[in-house]
N, C-alpha and C positions, 0 to 999 in steps of 0.2 A: 339035420340043421333046418331051422325054419326059413322059409323063403318069403320074400315080399317084393313086389315091384316097387322100386324105391320111389317114394312120393315127392322127392325134392329136385328132380332133374332140371326143372325149368323155373322153380319158384322165384329165383332172384334175378332173372335175366332182364327185367325191365327197370331195375331199381334206380339207375341214374341216367341222365341224359334225356329224359322224356318229360320234363316239365319243371314250375315254382309254385306259386301259391294260389292258384285258383284257376286261371285260364291263360292260355298262351295265344296272343293275338298279333304277333307277327306270325307268319306261317311256321309250321313246326311247333316248337315250344319257346320261341323268342317273344319277349315282351317289349314292344316298342314304346309302351306307355310310361315313359320317363318324365313326362309332363302332361298337363292338360291343355296348355296353350297351343300345342301342335295338333291336338286331337281333332279340332274343328277343321283342320286342313288335311286330314288323313296322313299327317306327318310329311307332307310335301315340303320341300325346301329345308329339311331339317338340319343339314350341315352348313347352311349359309344364312339362315334367317337371323340368328343372333338377337332374338327378341328380349330375352331375360336371362337370368343366371342359369337356367336349365340348358342353355347353349353349350355349357361346359361338357355335358355328356355326349351330345351329338357331334360336336367338333370343337376341340379345345382352342383352335385358332380363332373361332368366331367370337370368343369372349373379349377380343380386342375392340369390339363394337360397343362395349359397355363401360362407360366412364364411372369412376368412383367405386363404391362398394355396392353390391347387388345381392339380394337374397330372393329365393323363390322356393315355394313349397306347395305341395298339393297331393292329390290322390285321384286315381281312376278306378271306378267301380265297374266290374266286368261280370256280365251274366251270359255264359255260354250255354248252348243247348246241344246235347248229343242224344238223339233218340234212335234206338236200334230196332230193326224189324228182322226177326230171325228168318233165315232162308234155308234152314237145314243143317245147323251146326251139329257136329258129332263129337263124341268123347275120345279120349286117348286110345290109340291103337296098340299100345303095349300088349293088350290082352286079346286082340283079335284072334279068333280061333281057339281061345283058351276058355274052357267051361268055367274056370274060376274068375273070369273077367267079363261079365255080361255087358259091361258098358262099352267095350272096345269097338269103335267105329259106328256105334249106334247113336241115335239122337240123345242129347244130354238132358232134355227136359228143361223145365224152368221157363220163366217169363222173359220178356224182352229187356228187362233191367231198368225200366223207367227212364227218366231224364238224367243222364250221368253228369250234367253240368249244374253248377251252383254259383251263387254270388261270391265274389272275392274282391279284395281291394289291393291295388298296387300303389303304395305311397312313394314319395320322392322328396328330396330336399337338395338345394344347390346354393352355392356361394361363390362369388367372384370378387376380386379386389385388384384395382388398377394401382400397382405399386409405383409406377412412374409412367411417363408417356410412351415407353417402349416395352414394359414388362407387366404381365398380368398373372395372377394366381387364381386357381379355381378348385372347387371341391364338390363332388356329386355323390349322393347316396341313393341307391335305388335297387330294383330287382329286375335284371335284364333277361332272366329266363324263368319259366315256370309253367306248371300245368296241374290241374286236378280233375280226375274223372272218378265218379262215385256211383257205382251201380247197385241196384237192389240185391241183397244176398240171395244166392241160389239161382241167379239168372242163367240164361242159356250159354253165355260165354264165361262162366265163373272160373274155368280152368285157364283162361287167359288173363283175366284181371277182374277184381271186384272193386278195389279202390286204389288209386295212385295219386300221390301228392308230393310235390317238392316245393320247399320255400328257399328262395335265394336272396342273398344280399350282396351288393357290390359297392365298394368304397373306392372312389376314383379322384385322387388329387392330380392336378395338372399345372402346367406353366405354359404361357403363350408369349410370343415376341412379335412385335410389329417391325418386320424387317425393313419395309419401305412404307411409303404412304398408301400403297395399294396392295401390298402383300404381307400376310401374317402367317405364322407357323405356330403349332402347339403340340405339346407332348404330355402324356399322362401315364400313370401306373394304376393297375387295377388289382385289388384283392377281392376275391369272390368266395363265398361260402354257400354250400348246398346242404340242405337237410331233407332227406327223403323218407317216405313211408309208403310201402307197397304191400297190398294184400290180395291173395287169390286162393281159390280152392285147388286141391290136388287129390285126384282119385287114387285110392290105395286098395290093393288086394293083399291080404295077409294069410299065408298058408303054412302048415306044418307038415313035414314028410310023414309023420306018424298019425297026427290028429286030423289031417286034412284041412279044409277051409275053415279059418277062424273068423273071417269077416271081410266084407267089402264096404266101401263107403268113402266119404270125403274127409280129408284133413283140411285145416286152415293154415296157410303159410303167410307169415308176415315178416317183411324185411324192413328194418330201420337202419339207416346209414347216414353219415355226415362226413364232409370233407371240405377242403379249401384249396385254392391255387392262385397263382399270380399271372397277370397278363399286362399288356400295354396298349396304348392307343396314340394316334397321331393325326394331325390334320393340317390342311392348307386352306387359306381363304384369299381370294383375289378379287379386288374391286376393279373389274375390267373397264367399266365406264361409270360415270356418276350415277347411272340408273340400273346397272347390271352387276351382279355379284355372283361368283361361283365359290362353292365349298367342296372340298374333297376330304373324306375322313376314313380312317381304317382302325378297326379294333382287332387285336390279335386273338388267336386261340387261347383257351385257358384249360390247362390240364388239371383235373381234379382227381386226387387219390382219396377214396372214401373207405371208411371202416364202419362196421356196425355188427348187427346180429340178425340171424335168421331164426325166427321162433316158429315152431311147428306145434299145433295143438289139435286135439280131436274135435270133429264136428258131428259126424254121423256114424262113426264106427262103433261096434258094440264093445263092451267092457273087455272081453277076452282079446280081441284084436288090438284095442288101444293099449292094453297092458303089455302085450307082446312088443309093440313098437316102442313103448316107453323103456322096456327092458333092453331093447337093442340100441337105445340112445338116439332114436329118431325123433320122438316127441321130446321137446325141450328147446333150449337155445343153443345156437351154434355161431361161432365167429364167421364173419363174411367180410370180404374186401373186393374192391373193383377200381378200375381207372377209366375215366372217360375224358375225351378231349372235346370241349365245347367249341363250336365253330367260330371262325373269324368272319368279319363283315367289312364291306367296303361300300361307301355311299358317295355319289356325285350329285350335288344339288345346285340349283340356280334360283336366284331371286331377281325379279325385274320390276322396277317401279314404273308402271305404265304411265301414270299421271298422278296428280295430287290425291286422287281417290282410290285408285286400283293398284294392287300389288299382285303379281303373278308368281307362282312358285312351282318348282318341279323337282323330282327326285328319281334317280335310278340307283338301286342298291343290289348287292350280291351277298349271299351268305353261304359259306363253305361247309354245308351239312355233310359232305362226304367224309368229314373227319370222324363220323360215327357210322361205319359200315356194320358194326355189330357191337354187342356188349358181352363181356365175359366176367363172370362172378366166381371168385374162389371161396369155397366154404370149407370149414374145418369139421371133419367128422361125417360129412355127407358129400355127395358128388358135386363137382363144379358145374356151372351152368353157362350156356352161351345162347344168345339170341341173334338171329340173322335179321338185320334191319334194312340194309342196303339203301340208306338215305342218299339223296342226290343233292348237289348244289342247287340253289334256288335264287330266283330274281324277284324284285319288287319294283313296280313303277307307280308313281303317285303324282297327281296334278292338283293344284289348289289355287285359291285366290282370296285376297282380303279386300274388303270395301270399307274405307274410312268414311263413315256416315257423318261424324262430327268429331270435335275435339275429345268428346267423352266416349263415343261408341265406335267400335270397329266390328264388322261382321265377317265371318269366315266360312269357307266351304272347301270341300275336297273330295276326290275319288282316288281309288287305288286298286291295283291288281297285285295279289300276293300269291306267289307260286309255292306249292307245298313240296317239301323234300320227300314225301311219301308218294311214289308214283305207281306202285304195283300193289294191286289188291291182295296178292298172295303174301305180302309182307306188311300189311297195314295192321298195327297192333290195336287191341281194344283200349289200351291206355292212351293212345294218341290216334283216334280215328280221323286223321287229318286229310284235307283236300284243298285245292285252290280256293281262295276266297276273294270277294270284291267288297271294297269299302265305299260307303257313302257317309260323309261327315258334314256336320254343321257346328258352328261355334260363334261366340261373341266375347268381346273384351270391353270392359268398362274401366275407364281411367278416372279414379277419384281425384287425382292430381297428375302433374307431369312426372311424378316419382312413384306413384302407387297405382296398381292395376289388379283387377281380378278377371280371370278367364273361366269360361265354362264351355264345355264341348260335349258333343254327342256323336256317336258313330254306330251304324248298323252294318254288320258283316253278313253278306250273303255267301253261303258256302254251297258249292256244287253237291248234289246228291251223291253219296259216297257208297260204293260197293266194297264189300270186304269178303275175301275168300282166303283167309289166313291159313295157309298150309305149311308154314315155316317149321312147325314142331308137331306133326300129327301124332307122334308117339307119346310125348309128354303132356301136351295141352289139347290135343284133338284139333278139329277144324272149326274155325269160327266163320260162319257163312251167313250173309244177310246184307242189309242196307242201312245206312245212317242218314237221317235228316238232321242237319246241323245249322246253327246260326249263332250270332252273338250280338249283344247290345253293350255299349260302353258309354259311361257318363263320367265326366271328370270336372274337377274344379282346381284352380291354381291361383295362388296369391303371390304377387311379386312387388318388391319395393327396392328403391335405390336411395342410398344414404348420401 
């Protein structure tokens, strides 16, 4: 009987839960960029500001600040940078001590992968309607989770990841009630869809008991999957004094059941080895499925009107990333896969200020600290080489009239230099060892109008 070290042991283990459409810039793979009007404040005060219709996403209770009908739409362009420097990455150890597997435990070769970050856009649209003096309705459409990393083919960490991308969309209708003159409550439903594409190399050794070694080399594994799930959100807003307002919001976990295919193709194997794997049913498409529970979040915000010119904003938020301790993939016809991630719950703190220069112009600024759910270099995946980051943001709002405004915002994210020594799957993927230099730039624009 022909023997082969199975090339698919870990190929789908990163498929869901690690990202959406370009870059994730809350920590982990959370996308805070559901408007551009908050970008200039580093999203400080997000659950209490109630500045335009995008308030519906951040806290449905805060839409009671918006009279009449309001629309807001925009996009944030994100350019992340992930530059890896190899520090001794090694290949899968399935074959260590086996003369048929010369790669086992030895350097993988290949370059550092270039810059794995690229430009992406996060669009959003929002609507609110004051039904009567006590009841408001809202609707938000956006992408609250996402990531893409794209390395050069054949890089040193190719057995961990070469390309990973997820696109998400979230549709969030809500209703809010003004319980008293100072207290409002809001509730919403969320339908979320994820579409994932993950590619990596897998080392293979193909041998026959009679013919001996048929070949060694790389296969290419690509997993495409999609799924959807439901969640909910709720919020409170309290006008404590004429000048001070608090907001508290919560977004539930969303359980995603995803289905798709795992496609295995030849990259560097010779014809004999490739034909043998095709005959065994390894090369080709296989059904795949997985379940991931996206994390819940809670945010406490404060907005204080210091005087006619200055408004101060603050935020403390928590994200329950421990809902993703690992990822398990069920494949048909090839072995299942599991990835040990060990994500930890994370905190975020943001401070901001607005300066009303004139009836037309308001200028914004903010800073934030964003804690990463990835705390251990032994479990830091190449698809998400994450670390704590620090925001510095600037923005401006121009009011064409009392009902129409445009916001622009910019933020630079400073990310701590990140060490990786990923030993979570030395047999199937080898050891990824080295350092990342990472950063990100965000530019956003938002148009808002009140009817």
